[in-house]
PLY file of the C-alpha trace (Angstrom):
ply
format ascii 1.0
element vertex 272
property float x
property float y
property float z
element edge 271
property int vertex1
property int vertex2
end_header
-136.03 84.33 -138.29
-138.74 82.57 -140.17
-140.60 82.30 -137.06
-138.01 79.75 -135.75
-137.10 79.93 -132.08
-133.62 79.17 -130.66
-133.56 77.23 -127.51
-130.91 77.08 -124.81
-129.74 73.71 -126.01
-129.22 75.05 -129.51
-127.20 77.95 -128.23
-125.05 75.64 -126.16
-124.27 73.52 -129.18
-123.13 76.59 -131.04
-120.55 77.65 -128.35
-116.76 77.30 -128.90
-116.10 74.63 -126.30
-118.87 72.58 -127.70
-117.48 73.00 -131.18
-113.97 71.97 -130.00
-115.26 69.04 -128.11
-117.39 67.94 -131.00
-114.51 68.49 -133.43
-112.31 65.98 -131.58
-113.63 62.85 -130.09
-113.01 61.92 -126.48
-110.50 59.23 -127.42
-108.51 61.70 -129.44
-108.23 64.08 -126.48
-107.15 61.31 -124.16
-104.51 60.20 -126.61
-103.21 63.74 -127.08
-103.10 64.29 -123.32
-101.25 61.06 -122.87
-98.81 62.04 -125.62
-98.16 65.39 -123.97
-97.64 63.74 -120.61
-95.23 61.24 -122.12
-93.37 64.07 -123.85
-92.97 66.07 -120.68
-92.07 63.06 -118.60
-89.57 61.87 -121.20
-87.99 65.28 -121.39
-87.70 65.34 -117.64
-86.08 61.91 -117.60
-83.76 62.83 -120.46
-82.70 66.01 -118.69
-82.25 64.09 -115.46
-80.17 61.43 -117.20
-78.02 64.06 -118.88
-77.48 65.81 -115.53
-76.71 62.49 -113.93
-74.27 61.65 -116.70
-72.47 64.93 -116.13
-72.40 64.29 -112.38
-71.08 60.76 -112.89
-68.36 62.02 -115.24
-67.37 64.65 -112.68
-67.36 62.05 -109.95
-65.26 59.70 -112.09
-62.80 62.53 -112.70
-62.61 63.23 -109.00
-62.18 59.56 -108.27
-59.34 59.36 -110.81
-57.68 62.39 -109.25
-58.13 60.95 -105.77
-56.68 57.64 -106.99
-53.65 59.45 -108.42
-53.17 61.29 -105.13
-53.59 58.05 -103.21
-50.98 56.35 -105.41
-48.59 59.23 -104.84
-49.17 59.15 -101.09
-48.69 55.38 -101.11
-45.40 55.74 -102.99
-44.23 58.41 -100.55
-45.30 56.24 -97.64
-43.32 53.29 -99.03
-40.21 55.46 -99.40
-40.61 56.82 -95.88
-41.11 53.29 -94.56
-37.87 52.19 -96.23
-36.02 55.14 -94.72
-37.56 54.37 -91.34
-36.45 50.74 -91.60
-32.89 51.84 -92.38
-32.91 54.30 -89.49
-34.29 51.65 -87.15
-31.46 49.30 -88.14
-28.91 52.07 -87.53
-30.60 52.95 -84.25
-30.48 49.31 -83.19
-26.76 49.18 -84.01
-26.18 52.38 -82.02
-28.10 50.90 -79.10
-25.93 47.80 -79.27
-22.77 49.90 -79.31
-24.09 52.02 -76.45
-24.90 48.92 -74.41
-21.40 47.57 -75.07
-19.81 50.87 -74.08
-21.97 50.98 -70.97
-20.91 47.44 -70.07
-17.25 48.37 -70.67
-17.65 51.49 -68.53
-19.19 49.49 -65.70
-16.44 46.89 -65.97
-13.72 49.56 -65.92
-15.42 51.30 -63.01
-15.57 48.05 -61.08
-11.90 47.38 -61.84
-11.00 50.89 -60.72
-12.96 50.51 -57.50
-11.34 47.12 -56.90
-7.80 48.39 -57.41
-8.49 51.52 -55.37
-9.80 49.43 -52.54
-6.85 47.08 -52.87
-4.38 49.97 -52.90
-6.18 51.57 -49.96
-6.03 48.33 -48.00
-2.34 47.92 -48.79
-1.64 51.52 -47.79
-3.65 51.15 -44.60
-1.89 47.86 -43.80
1.50 49.44 -44.45
0.63 52.38 -42.21
-0.58 50.07 -39.46
2.63 48.08 -39.69
4.67 51.27 -39.73
2.83 52.58 -36.66
3.38 49.29 -34.85
7.05 49.29 -35.77
7.36 52.92 -34.76
5.89 52.16 -31.35
8.28 49.24 -30.94
11.27 51.21 -32.18
10.42 54.17 -29.98
10.64 51.87 -26.98
13.96 50.47 -28.26
15.74 53.13 -30.35
18.92 51.05 -30.62
17.18 48.09 -32.28
18.45 47.03 -35.72
17.06 48.44 -38.96
13.99 46.57 -40.22
14.13 44.56 -43.42
11.84 46.94 -45.37
14.78 49.27 -46.00
15.93 49.08 -49.59
19.39 50.43 -48.89
20.99 52.79 -46.39
24.41 54.43 -46.45
25.69 56.99 -43.95
28.13 59.62 -45.06
31.61 59.66 -43.49
30.58 62.75 -41.51
28.28 60.60 -39.39
31.21 58.63 -37.98
32.51 61.73 -36.21
29.17 62.29 -34.52
28.89 59.19 -32.36
27.17 61.19 -29.65
24.28 62.08 -31.95
24.42 59.28 -34.53
21.19 59.13 -36.58
19.92 55.67 -37.42
17.41 54.83 -40.13
14.84 52.54 -38.58
12.51 52.10 -41.56
12.07 53.42 -45.07
8.89 52.21 -46.84
7.64 53.25 -50.31
4.17 52.17 -51.49
1.87 52.88 -54.38
-0.97 55.30 -53.76
-4.53 54.94 -55.05
-3.94 56.97 -58.21
-1.65 55.81 -61.01
1.83 57.31 -60.84
1.43 58.44 -57.22
3.41 57.01 -54.31
3.70 57.45 -50.57
6.81 57.09 -48.48
7.32 56.75 -44.76
10.68 57.11 -43.06
11.51 56.59 -39.38
14.67 58.17 -37.95
16.06 57.60 -34.44
19.06 58.61 -32.34
21.60 56.04 -31.46
22.29 57.88 -28.23
20.56 58.66 -24.94
21.66 62.29 -24.81
18.95 64.94 -24.65
20.35 66.99 -27.52
17.83 67.08 -30.37
18.53 66.34 -33.97
17.40 69.31 -36.05
17.55 69.93 -39.76
15.77 69.45 -43.09
15.03 66.27 -44.99
15.68 66.61 -48.72
13.91 64.20 -51.10
15.25 63.43 -54.59
13.63 61.28 -57.28
15.99 59.28 -59.46
15.24 57.28 -62.62
16.43 56.32 -66.07
14.72 57.90 -69.07
15.90 56.80 -72.53
19.24 55.50 -71.18
19.80 58.76 -69.30
19.80 59.14 -65.54
17.33 61.80 -64.42
17.43 63.43 -60.98
14.50 65.56 -59.82
14.49 67.31 -56.42
11.21 67.04 -54.52
10.43 69.40 -51.64
6.77 70.25 -52.27
4.67 71.57 -50.73
7.42 72.47 -48.23
10.69 70.97 -46.97
10.35 68.22 -44.40
11.53 69.58 -41.05
13.46 67.21 -38.72
13.37 67.87 -34.98
13.54 64.96 -32.52
15.39 63.71 -29.47
14.51 60.03 -29.74
12.78 59.29 -33.03
10.62 60.91 -35.70
8.49 59.54 -38.50
8.13 61.58 -41.69
5.46 60.78 -44.26
5.10 62.23 -47.73
3.63 61.68 -51.16
5.21 62.14 -54.58
4.58 61.50 -58.25
6.92 59.66 -60.58
6.51 58.83 -64.29
5.57 55.21 -64.93
7.88 55.00 -67.95
11.01 55.66 -65.91
13.27 52.66 -65.38
15.26 51.81 -62.26
13.19 54.25 -60.20
14.51 55.22 -56.77
13.91 57.80 -54.08
16.82 59.34 -52.14
16.31 60.99 -48.74
19.09 63.18 -47.32
19.32 64.77 -43.88
20.86 68.24 -43.70
21.43 69.10 -40.07
21.31 72.71 -38.97
24.59 74.44 -39.69
25.65 71.98 -42.41
25.54 72.87 -46.08
25.98 69.26 -47.15
23.91 66.21 -46.21
25.08 64.42 -43.09
23.11 61.27 -43.94
21.62 59.87 -47.11
19.37 56.84 -47.72
18.01 55.34 -50.95
14.97 53.12 -51.50
13.62 51.49 -54.63
10.24 52.67 -55.94
7.90 49.71 -56.60
6.84 49.02 -60.19
0 1
1 2
2 3
3 4
4 5
5 6
6 7
7 8
8 9
9 10
10 11
11 12
12 13
13 14
14 15
15 16
16 17
17 18
18 19
19 20
20 21
21 22
22 23
23 24
24 25
25 26
26 27
27 28
28 29
29 30
30 31
31 32
32 33
33 34
34 35
35 36
36 37
37 38
38 39
39 40
40 41
41 42
42 43
43 44
44 45
45 46
46 47
47 48
48 49
49 50
50 51
51 52
52 53
53 54
54 55
55 56
56 57
57 58
58 59
59 60
60 61
61 62
62 63
63 64
64 65
65 66
66 67
67 68
68 69
69 70
70 71
71 72
72 73
73 74
74 75
75 76
76 77
77 78
78 79
79 80
80 81
81 82
82 83
83 84
84 85
85 86
86 87
87 88
88 89
89 90
90 91
91 92
92 93
93 94
94 95
95 96
96 97
97 98
98 99
99 100
100 101
101 102
102 103
103 104
104 105
105 106
106 107
107 108
108 109
109 110
110 111
111 112
112 113
113 114
114 115
115 116
116 117
117 118
118 119
119 120
120 121
121 122
122 123
123 124
124 125
125 126
126 127
127 128
128 129
129 130
130 131
131 132
132 133
133 134
134 135
135 136
136 137
137 138
138 139
139 140
140 141
141 142
142 143
143 144
144 145
145 146
146 147
147 148
148 149
149 150
150 151
151 152
152 153
153 154
154 155
155 156
156 157
157 158
158 159
159 160
160 161
161 162
162 163
163 164
164 165
165 166
166 167
167 168
168 169
169 170
170 171
171 172
172 173
173 174
174 175
175 176
176 177
177 178
178 179
179 180
180 181
181 182
182 183
183 184
184 185
185 186
186 187
187 188
188 189
189 190
190 191
191 192
192 193
193 194
194 195
195 196
196 197
197 198
198 199
199 200
200 201
201 202
202 203
203 204
204 205
205 206
206 207
207 208
208 209
209 210
210 211
211 212
212 213
213 214
214 215
215 216
216 217
217 218
218 219
219 220
220 221
221 222
222 223
223 224
224 225
225 226
226 227
227 228
228 229
229 230
230 231
231 232
232 233
233 234
234 235
235 236
236 237
237 238
238 239
239 240
240 241
241 242
242 243
243 244
244 245
245 246
246 247
247 248
248 249
249 250
250 251
251 252
252 253
253 254
254 255
255 256
256 257
257 258
258 259
259 260
260 261
261 262
262 263
263 264
264 265
265 266
266 267
267 268
268 269
269 270
270 271
């Protein structure tokens, strides 16, 4: 060793860290550290930018797809709106027609009620008059026939029965409430004070002209009208007759007990 002596300082200068540190100056190390930091930071930013670019592209693709879907939905919505507008117009027209039909129905109902009430009042008035006349005629059975009779004609057989001569006091025919329906009221009386009763059946016949042909229809429903009186008797009934018949009439015939043919027959015109 040549008698030389190594000190601690000398040994420290010979160590590897000291050699490395002495090999590169402090400025060089700072620059290298800064370069490494810049490299790592730049790589991070580059990777982040690349990832962000991919995310933006994906988002743009999704936005484009969403826009396409939105355009399709908008087109469908426009078509549906057009259909809805057409249906609303049709619905409005149907509502208008329904309102018109409702108004017509109400008007027809009011007319029907009016005519029914009018017919009911006429029928009631006719019945009241008939009842009043019946009361008056019952008190005076030999009074003349009232003017409401359309026509009356006794058969020749009645002339031989002066003791029990039957007189037609009234024969009224009126319209009923329903179309084509009629009501008749006939009042018969004895032209005699004898106590012997007049008994028999009243036959009703409907007569009219249909296509230039006379039509005769017997009417005894629901049952024949029974005649049985000593002074007077009123007989009421209802019948139906086609409106299209012309010269419509109703004939009432009295068949007394024991006679096969009518003893009396009366005819009245059916109102139009």
